[in-house]
Structure formats: structure tokens, C-alpha cells
N, C-alpha and C positions, 0 to 999 in steps of 0.2 A: 704444115701443107694444109691442114684442115683444122678445124676447130669444134668438137664434138662434144665439148661439156653441155652436160644436163641431156643428153640423148642416150637412150635405153636400146641396147641392142643384144640382140641374141646371136650366137656364133655356134653352130654346130661342128662337131669333131673338134673342139676348141682346143685341146691341150696338146695337140701333137702336130705336127709338119704344118702344111700350111696355114690351118685353122688357129695354130698356136701364134704364128707369127701376126694372122689379123687381130688376133684377142690383144694380144700386147700391143700392137699400135692403135687398137681403139681406145684401149685405156690409157698409153700416153697423150691422147688427143683429146680426153677428158670424158670419154663415154663411160656410162655404168652397162657391164657387159653381163649378161647370164650365158656361161658357158657349158655347152652339154658335150658329153663325153658318154662311150660306151661301155666301158665298164672297168677299165685298168685304173683303179682307184690310186695305187702307188704312184702312177706318173700323174694324175690329177693333183694328189697332195703336195707332190714336189712342183708343180706347176703353181699352185696357190701360194705358196711359199717364196717361189722365185719372184712372184708378180708383186709381191708383197703389198697389193692394191686395198687392202680393208675391204668394206662392204661394196666396193663398186666393182668387186667381183664374185661373183655366185656360180660356183660349179654344181651342176646337176647329171647324177648318171640317169642316163635315159635312152631305151632303145626306141629311134626314131621312126622305126616301124610299127610301133605299135601306136594305135590310133587312140585307144583308149585312156592310154599313159600321157601321149601328147596333150590331148584333151585336158585331162586334168592338169598337166603342168602349166598350161596358158591359164586355165582359172587363178593359178596361184598368181600367177606374173599378173594377171588383169587386177586382182586383189591387191597387189603390192604397187603396181607402178600407172594402172588405169590403162595404159596404150604403150606401145612400143613404135620406135622409130627405124630400126634396122632390124632386118635378118639376113645372115649370111647363112645359104643351106652349104655347107660345106664336108658333112660327114660322108663317107664313103668307104667301101671296101672292094676287095677284088678275090676272086676264086677262079684261078684260071684254069682251062682245059679244053682241047680243042671240042669243036661243038658234038661231034660224034661219041664222043667219050665222057662227056658233062655230064654230073650229076643232078637229077632233076632238082634236087634241093640246095645245089650250088647256084644254079641258075634262078630257082626262086628267090635266094636270101640276097643275093646282089640287087635284084629288082627289088625286092622288099626294102631294103636300106638305103639305096641309092635312088631310087626313082620314086615308089611310095612313100618314103621317108620324107623326101622333098615335097610331095604334095601336103602330107599331113602337116609340115612345121609351115608351108605357106598359107594352108588354108585360115588356120587359127590366127596367125600374123596378120592377113589382110582383115579379118574380122576387126580385131584390135586397131589396126591403123586406120581405116574406114571411119572410125570416132574421131579421130582428128583430121580427117581429109589430108593424110602426108603419110609417106613411106618409102622405105627403098630395101627392097629385095633383090639379092644377089646369088646366084647358084655359080659354085665353083664347079663348071664341067670340064670336057676333057676335050683333046685333037681326035681321041679315038672314036667320039662319037660320029664325026665325019669319015676319018680314015680308016678307021677298022685296025684291027691288028690280030694275028693268028693266036688263038687260045684265049680270045678276051671278048668273045660274042656277047656274053652276059652282062660283060662291063660296059662294053661299046652300045650297046642297046639301051641300057640304063642312061648313059649320057647323052644320046641322040634325045631319046624320051624328055630329059630334063630341057633340052633347047626348045622343042616341041611345047612344052608345058610352059615355059618362060615366054614364048610367041603370043600364046594364046592369054594368058593369065594379063601379060600386059597390055593386052586390048581389053578387058574386062575392067582393069582398076584405073587406067590413065586418067579420065576425068575425075579422080578423086584425089589427084596429086600424089598417086603411089606408081613410082616406075619399078620394073621388074627388069633385070639385065643379067647374062651371064658372062663369066670371065674363064677363058678357057687357057689354063696356063701349059707351057711347054715341058719339057722333061725338067721337073724340080727334084732336087736329091734330097728326099726325104727316107725316113724308114717304111715307107708305103711301097717304095720300089727294091726292099731289100731282096725279095725273091725273085726277082729276073735274074737272068743268067747273062753272063757277059757278052753273048751273041745277041740277045733282045737288047741290051743297052745300048750295042753299038748300032743296032738295027733302028733304034730311036731316035 
């Protein structure tokens, strides 16, 4: 479909679910991919072996909500590649509960990873992309951002926030030939949904 030969891409949440599929497709189409994963080293090692992409796939364990760690990673990427062409902001978590019973730390952690993590990753990506006046940033968001779902106020808020951030950022960087968009997949059968009950699955 496309030829990404020579392009450098960063994909967060790269070793599982939607991010895994995106990473594999970018590799098939010639891109060099820096894949970010949150902490499951065993899954990451299995994915690295399965891809068999040599130095075209570099996997890094990183908490995208950690501003200092994200900044340090981008410094290393700049030293290696000078700039990047594509950022796929896919990393996301769920910690479901009805709002009245939701633990403060669960609210904060979902917002930190899904929304603040997207800000961290996009901020430094834009700085590199502006050097070449070209870039593509994509947020993987969710219909929950505009539909809502009982027990997912934190997740829905984070996804709605991604859409707002995308709209503002796209206006800031369009003149530099950097586009910013969202993809809002529907119900995708990945391990991200394993904790949903049968009733929730039917409702969705």
C-alpha cells in the first residue's frame, strides 16, 4: 500500500494489540521502527524474535508518562537518527470503576499514561520533525472519548483529551508540513479487552 523505506517511526505500546500490528506493518513497508513498551520484557523479547527485523526494530522499555525519561530517549534518538518521520501514540491503559468508587490513583494513572504520555511523546517528536519540516503524528484514540461508558470515566476523559490535543497541535504545526490526526478504532479483539465482562462486550 505504501513505501516507508528509509523513514523512521516511533510506536508506543508497540509490542501488543493494535501497536503490535502497526509496528509489524511499518516494518513490512520498509520503515525503521523504535518500539516503546511499558514493562513486559518477556512479550517484548518474543516480539523481537518474531519480527526478525534486525536493527530495523529497536525496542525500548519506557514509561511514557515520565517526562524526564521521554526527553532522554528523544535525545538518544536525535543522536542516532537526527530526526523522525512518524509518531504513533498508541500506548494506553484502563483501570475501570464507577466514578464514585474510583481510586484517586487509578484516575491519575490513566490520565498520566494515556493523555500526559501523549503530550510527552508528541512534544519532543514535533521538535525533531520541525528540523526537516515534515512529520506525521497519529493518536490512537477511542469512541469512548465521545460516547462514554459506565465505569470508564478516566479512560473516556483521557481519550477525549487526546482529540482536543490533536486538534490544537495540528493547527500549531501545519505550516511546517507536520500533520496530526486521530484514529478511533471500534471494538478490536485484543488482550486490552480481556477484563471486560460478557455484558460489557455485548453492550459495546
